[in-house]
C-alpha positions in Angstrom: -19.9 -22.9 34.5 -20.3 -21.5 30.9 -23.8 -19.7 30.2 -25.8 -21.5 27.5 -27.6 -19.4 25.0 -29.5 -21.6 22.7 -30.4 -20.4 19.1 -28.4 -17.4 19.6 -26.2 -17.0 16.5 -26.5 -17.7 12.9 -23.2 -17.6 11.1 -23.4 -17.4 7.2 -20.1 -19.1 5.9 -17.9 -21.8 7.1 -14.7 -20.4 5.9 -11.8 -19.1 8.1 -13.6 -16.3 9.7 -17.0 -18.2 10.1 -15.3 -21.1 11.5 -13.2 -19.1 13.8 -16.2 -17.2 15.0 -18.4 -20.4 15.6 -15.6 -22.1 17.7 -15.2 -19.0 19.9 -18.8 -18.4 20.5 -19.5 -22.0 21.4 -16.5 -22.2 23.7 -18.3 -19.2 25.4 -21.3 -21.4 25.8 -23.4 -19.7 23.0 -25.2 -21.9 20.6 -24.4 -21.4 16.8 -26.0 -22.5 13.6 -23.0 -22.6 11.0 -24.5 -22.1 7.5 -22.4 -23.4 4.5 -23.9 -23.9 1.0 -21.1 -26.5 0.0 -21.6 -29.0 -1.3 -25.2 -28.3 -2.1 -23.9 -25.4 -4.3 -20.2 -24.9 -4.9 -18.3 -21.7 -5.5 -16.1 -21.6 -8.6 -13.0 -22.0 -6.7 -13.7 -24.6 -3.9 -13.1 -28.2 -4.4 -14.6 -29.8 -1.4 -17.1 -29.3 1.4 -14.7 -28.9 4.5 -14.8 -26.1 6.7 -11.9 -23.5 6.4 -10.9 -24.9 3.0 -7.8 -23.3 1.8 -8.4 -22.5 -2.2 -5.2 -20.6 -2.9 -1.9 -20.9 -1.3 -1.2 -23.0 1.9 1.0 -20.5 3.4 0.0 -18.4 6.3 3.1 -16.2 6.0 5.7 -15.4 8.5 5.9 -16.6 12.1 8.8 -14.1 12.9 7.5 -11.5 15.3 9.6 -8.7 13.5 6.9 -9.4 10.8 3.4 -8.0 10.9 1.8 -11.5 10.0 4.1 -13.1 12.9 2.6 -10.5 15.4 -1.0 -11.2 14.0 -0.5 -15.0 14.8 0.8 -14.4 18.2 -2.1 -12.3 19.0 -4.5 -15.1 17.8 -2.4 -17.6 19.7 -2.9 -15.6 22.9 -6.8 -15.5 22.4 -6.8 -19.5 21.7 -7.8 -19.5 18.1 -8.9 -22.6 16.7 -7.5 -21.9 13.2 -4.1 -21.0 14.3 -3.9 -24.0 16.6 -5.1 -26.4 13.6 -2.5 -24.6 11.3 0.3 -25.3 13.7 -0.7 -28.8 14.4 -0.8 -29.7 10.5 2.3 -27.5 9.7 4.9 -28.4 7.1 8.5 -27.4 6.8 8.6 -24.0 5.6 11.5 -22.1 7.3 10.3 -18.9 9.0 6.8 -19.3 7.4 3.8 -21.3 8.5 2.9 -23.5 5.8 -0.1 -25.9 6.3 -1.0 -29.5 4.9 -4.3 -28.2 3.6 -6.5 -31.5 3.7 -5.9 -32.6 7.2 -6.0 -29.0 8.5 -9.7 -28.5 6.9 -10.8 -32.0 7.9 -9.5 -31.2 11.8 -11.5 -27.9 11.8 -14.7 -29.5 10.4 -14.4 -32.4 12.9 -13.8 -29.9 15.8 -16.9 -27.8 14.7 -19.2 -31.0 13.9 -18.3 -32.5 17.5 -19.1 -29.5 19.5 -22.2 -29.8 21.3 -23.1 -26.2 20.7 -22.5 -26.0 16.9 -24.9 -27.2 14.4 -23.5 -27.2 10.8 -26.5 -26.6 8.1 -25.7 -27.3 4.5 -27.8 -24.9 2.7 -27.4 -21.4 0.9 -28.7 -18.5 2.4 -30.2 -16.1 0.2 -32.5 -13.7 2.5 -30.4 -12.1 5.4 -33.5 -10.3 6.9 -35.1 -13.7 7.1 -32.3 -15.5 8.7 -32.1 -12.5 11.2 -35.8 -13.0 12.3 -34.5 -16.5 13.7 -31.4 -15.5 15.7 -30.5 -12.8 18.2 -27.4 -11.9 16.2 -26.2 -12.9 12.7 -22.7 -12.9 11.3 -21.9 -12.8 7.5 -18.5 -14.3 6.8 -19.1 -15.4 3.2 -15.8 -14.3 2.0 -14.6 -13.1 -1.4 -16.9 -15.5 -3.5 -20.1 -14.8 -1.9 -22.9 -16.3 -4.1 -24.6 -14.2 -6.4 -28.2 -14.5 -4.8 -26.7 -13.5 -1.5 -24.6 -10.6 -3.0 -27.9 -9.3 -4.6 -29.6 -9.4 -1.2 -26.5 -7.8 0.6 -26.7 -5.0 -2.1 -30.2 -4.2 -1.2 -29.6 -4.2 2.6 -26.6 -2.0 2.1 -27.3 0.0 -1.0 -25.7 -0.6 -4.2 -22.9 1.8 -3.9 -21.5 0.0 -0.9 -20.7 -3.4 -2.3 -17.9 -4.3 -4.8 -17.3 -7.4 -6.7 -13.6 -6.9 -8.1 -10.5 -5.6 -6.6 -8.6 -3.2 -8.6 -5.9 -2.5 -6.0 -3.0 -0.1 -6.3 0.3 -0.8 -4.7 1.1 0.6 -1.4 4.6 1.7 -0.3 6.2 2.4 3.2 6.6 6.1 3.4 10.1 6.0 4.9 11.4 4.0 1.8 10.4 6.9 -0.5 13.4 9.2 -1.6 12.1 12.7 -0.8 15.3 14.1 -2.4 13.7 13.1 -5.7 9.9 12.9 -4.9 8.4 16.4 -4.3 5.0 17.4 -2.6 2.6 19.3 -4.8 -1.0 19.7 -5.8 -2.2 20.0 -9.6 -2.1 23.6 -10.6 -1.3 24.4 -6.9 -4.9 24.3 -6.0 -5.7 23.1 -2.3 -3.3 21.6 0.0 -0.3 19.8 -1.5 -1.7 16.5 -0.5 0.2 14.5 -3.1 3.7 13.1 -3.5 5.0 13.2 -7.1 7.7 11.1 -8.7 8.8 12.9 -11.9 10.0 11.2 -15.1 11.8 12.6 -18.2 11.0 11.3 -21.6 13.7 8.6 -21.6 12.8 7.4 -18.1 9.0 7.2 -19.1 9.7 5.2 -22.3 11.9 2.6 -20.5 9.3 2.3 -17.8 6.5 1.7 -20.6 8.6 -0.9 -22.3 9.1 -2.8 -19.2 5.6 -2.8 -18.3 4.7 -4.3 -21.7 7.2 -6.9 -21.2 6.3 -7.9 -17.6 4.8 -11.4 -16.8 1.2 -11.1 -16.2 -1.1 -13.2 -13.8 -3.4 -15.3 -15.6 -7.0 -15.0 -14.3 -9.1 -18.0 -13.1 -11.7 -18.9 -15.8 -14.5 -17.4 -13.5 -12.7 -14.0 -13.3 -13.3 -13.0 -16.8 -13.0 -9.2 -15.8 -13.9 -6.8 -18.5 -12.3 -3.6 -16.6 -14.3 -0.5 -16.7 -12.7 2.5 -18.2 -12.0 4.5 -15.0 -10.3 1.5 -13.5 -8.1 0.1 -16.3 -4.9 -2.0 -15.4 -1.7 -0.2 -16.2 -0.6 -2.9 -18.8 -3.9 -2.5 -20.7 -3.3 1.3 -20.9 0.1 0.6 -22.2 -1.4 -1.7 -25.1 -3.4 1.2 -26.1 -0.3 3.3 -27.0 2.9 4.6 -25.2 1.5 7.8 -24.5 -1.9 6.6 -22.8 -0.3 6.4 -19.3 0.9 10.0 -19.5 -2.7 11.1 -20.6 -4.0 9.1 -17.8 -2.7 8.4 -14.3 0.7 9.7 -15.2 -0.4 13.1 -16.5 2.2 15.7 -15.7 0.1 18.7 -16.6 -0.2 21.2 -13.7 2.5 19.6 -11.6 5.7 21.8 -12.0 8.2 21.5 -9.4 7.2 23.8 -6.6 10.7 25.3 -6.2 12.4 25.0 -9.7 9.3 25.4 -11.8 10.7 22.5 -13.8 7.9 20.6 -16.0 8.0 16.8 -16.6 7.1 14.4 -19.3 5.2 12.3 -16.9 4.5 12.0 -13.1 3.5 9.1 -10.8 1.4 10.4 -8.0 1.4 8.9 -4.4 -1.7 9.4 -2.3 -1.6 9.1 1.5 -3.1 5.7 2.7 -3.6 6.1 6.5 -3.9 8.9 9.0 -0.3 8.3 10.3 1.1 9.0 6.8 3.3 6.0 7.0 1.7 4.5 3.8 1.2 5.8 0.4 -0.6 4.1 -2.7 0.4 4.5 -6.3 -2.5 6.2 -7.7 -4.1 4.4 -10.7 -1.7 1.7 -10.7 -3.9 -1.4 -10.3 -2.2 -4.2 -12.5 -2.2 -7.8 -13.3 1.6 -8.0 -13.4 3.1 -10.8 -11.2 4.4 -9.5 -8.0 8.1 -10.1 -8.7 7.7 -8.0 -11.9 5.8 -5.2 -10.0 8.7 -4.8 -7.6 11.3 -4.7 -10.4 9.2 -2.3 -12.6 7.8 0.1 -10.0 11.3 0.5 -8.4 12.2 2.1 -11.9 10.1 4.9 -11.0 12.2 7.8 -9.7 12.0 8.1 -5.9 10.9 4.7 -5.6 14.2 2.9 -6.2 14.2 1.4 -2.7 10.5 1.2 -2.2 9.4 -1.3 0.4 5.8 -2.6 -0.7 3.4 -3.4 2.1 0.7 -4.3 -0.7 1.2 -5.1 -4.3 -1.3 -4.3 -7.1 -3.9 -6.7 -8.1 -7.2 -7.2 -10.1 -9.4 -10.2 -9.1 -12.7 -11.2 -8.2 -13.4 -10.3 -4.6 -16.8 -9.5 -2.9 -16.3 -6.9 -0.3 -18.2 -4.0 1.3 -17.4 -0.4 1.7 -16.6 -0.9 5.4 -15.9 2.8 6.3 -19.2 3.7 5.3 -21.4 0.9 6.6 -19.5 -0.9 9.4 -18.7 0.1 13.0 -15.5 -0.7 14.8 -17.5 -3.3 16.7 -18.0 -5.1 13.1 -21.7 -4.6 13.0 -23.6 -2.6 10.3 -24.3 0.9 11.3 -28.0 0.5 10.3 -28.3 -3.1 11.4 -26.6 -3.5 14.8 -27.7 -7.2 15.0 -25.9 -8.0 11.7 -21.9 -8.6 12.1 -19.7 -9.1 9.3 -16.1 -10.5 9.3 -13.4 -11.9 7.1 -12.4 -10.8 3.6 -15.9 -9.5 2.7 -15.1 -6.5 5.1 -11.8 -5.6 3.5 -8.9 -7.6 4.9 -6.6 -9.6 2.7 -5.2 -13.1 3.9 -6.1 -16.1 5.7 -4.7 -15.0 9.1 -6.4 -11.6 8.7 -9.7 -13.1 7.9 -9.5 -15.4 10.8 -8.7 -12.6 13.2 -11.7 -10.5 12.0 -13.9 -13.7 12.7 -12.5 -13.8 16.2 -13.0 -10.2 17.0 -16.6 -10.4 15.7 -17.4 -13.2 17.9 -16.0 -11.6 20.8 -18.3 -8.5 20.2 -21.4 -10.8 19.5 -20.6 -12.6 22.9 -20.4 -9.5 24.8 -23.9 -8.5 23.6 -25.5 -11.8 24.4 -23.8 -12.1 27.8 -24.3 -8.5 28.8 -20.9 -7.6 29.4 -18.3 -5.1 28.2 -16.0 -5.9 25.3 -13.7 -3.1 24.2 -12.9 -2.8 20.6 -9.2 -4.1 20.1 -6.7 -1.4 20.9 -5.2 -0.1 17.7 -2.0 -0.6 19.1 -2.5 -4.3 18.4 -2.4 -5.6 14.9 -6.2 -6.7 15.2 -7.1 -3.2 16.4 -5.1 -1.5 13.7 -6.9 -3.7 11.0 -10.2 -2.8 12.3 -9.2 0.9 12.5 -8.1 0.9 8.8 -11.3 -1.0 7.6 -13.6 1.5 9.7 -11.8 4.7 9.6 -10.2 4.9 5.9 -11.4 7.4 3.1 -14.5 5.6 1.9 -14.1 7.1 -1.4 -10.8 5.3 -2.1 -11.3 2.2 0.3 -9.4 -1.0 -0.8 -8.9 -4.2 1.0 -5.6 -4.3 3.0 -3.3 -6.9 4.6 -1.5 -6.8 8.0 1.5 -4.5 8.0 3.5 -2.4 10.5 2.4 0.8 8.6 -0.9 0.4 10.1 0.3 0.8 13.6 1.1 4.2 15.3 4.8 4.9 15.1 7.0 5.3 18.5 7.6 9.0 19.4 11.3 8.4 19.6 13.5 7.5 16.4 14.9 4.1 16.6 16.6 1.7 13.8 13.9 -0.1 11.6 14.6 -3.6 13.0 14.2 -2.4 16.6 11.2 -0.6 15.8 9.6 -3.8 14.4 10.5 -5.6 17.6 9.1 -2.5 19.6 5.7 -2.9 17.6 5.4 -6.4 18.7 6.2 -5.8 22.3 3.9 -3.1 22.5 0.9 -4.9 20.8 1.4 -8.1 23.0 1.7 -6.1 26.3 -1.6 -4.1 25.3 -3.3 -7.4 24.4 -2.3 -9.4 27.5 -3.4 -6.4 29.8 -6.8 -6.6 28.2 -7.3 -10.3 28.7 -9.4 -11.5 31.6 -7.0 -14.3 32.4 -3.4 -15.1 31.6 -3.4 -17.7 28.8 -1.1 -20.5 28.2 2.2 -19.2 27.0 3.5 -20.5 23.8 6.8 -22.6 24.1 8.6 -20.8 21.5 7.0 -17.5 20.5 5.3 -15.9 23.1 8.2 -13.8 24.8 9.9 -13.5 21.4 9.3 -9.8 21.0 11.2 -9.1 24.5 13.9 -11.3 23.6 14.3 -9.7 20.2 14.1 -6.0 21.8 17.0 -7.2 24.2 19.2 -8.4 21.6 18.6 -5.5 19.4 19.3 -3.2 22.3 22.7 -5.0 22.9 23.6 -4.8 19.1 22.9 -1.1 19.0 24.9 -0.5 22.3 27.9 -2.5 20.6 
């Protein structure tokens, strides 16, 4: 029989993360009040009042286990995710991707939550976190990228003004293996300190061609509520190009002090790559935040010497997105370091994407349940995609922290070398075995996906042997 814990948890925000967390807690026998300000107060992007409304794309990305998003879905399936189950129930034809019929999807989740005996949905805006904390044993903040102004101000006071951001100015991130090391060289400016940066050199002709293509590239139109006037320290590269053809080479592409360490050659411009994670499997393009469309980003950035075959695990963007500096303020258990009864989940903690937000809601709910039911709950192992995301958002460099989506570059690589396709299947096999070993009981197996990694490993091994 499940333990019933009344008036235990207050969840602020009925998006994907909040809805997932509410369902998981209630299924554990824990009473939840789920607060959603819509329709009393609408955000600038939402159109209705349903829980888990999808405001952008209706795609949950790949189902393939050789894709990080496919792995993350399988991890959620094994943990009985309401959001994933609903997405598959109302899926649309989309090849290897999971596309969702958004209105019945949200309606089903809303109905499931409303009809659960341990969930009460309260339609009101929360403006004071400490006040609501006095009414519950634990509070989960899952208000998403469009957190209301009043709650944002309250959160700023709680965290400190330096630990809350309101706009993403994200630079692209590339897979380290796709960087051409015959062209790119490692060096620090003026030879000072460790050679922590990879440098992509350009001559004058290459630079001028690059600038021309940036100016011609298709730009993403912002929403009317995203009237972003960029501050000078974080200008989009296309804005810098508009100010003059040499602006970039006096800014993020400044070549001064970056002679080639072996030949002493000087360059007209240099694009610097900074290590993104501890495993050095990911590098970001320093200062390359942009509003260019994703297709044009790939085309233009592959003009950079050494990045001709770059694989992008994240592309650049600038948009409104409220998120906290998680490495500074959040523990791996997803509660605030200074306020251990306050948990956070979803995009507000620095993950990008529908399924990533859902995963963080489920992980936070597990930690809250373990607190209230006095049982041990380990932080997800970083060999899993859930655990790797948590490691990224809590252990990244807080001075350069930016939101991230699921990708295999977040996982620790295998000790022995293997082909890229085999390695992807290996990542999934390791993650799912690690997760299954940590679950208290064997969950129902998916009829088509759960053993996919093992099957793919076997197929790849046969191909390699042939």
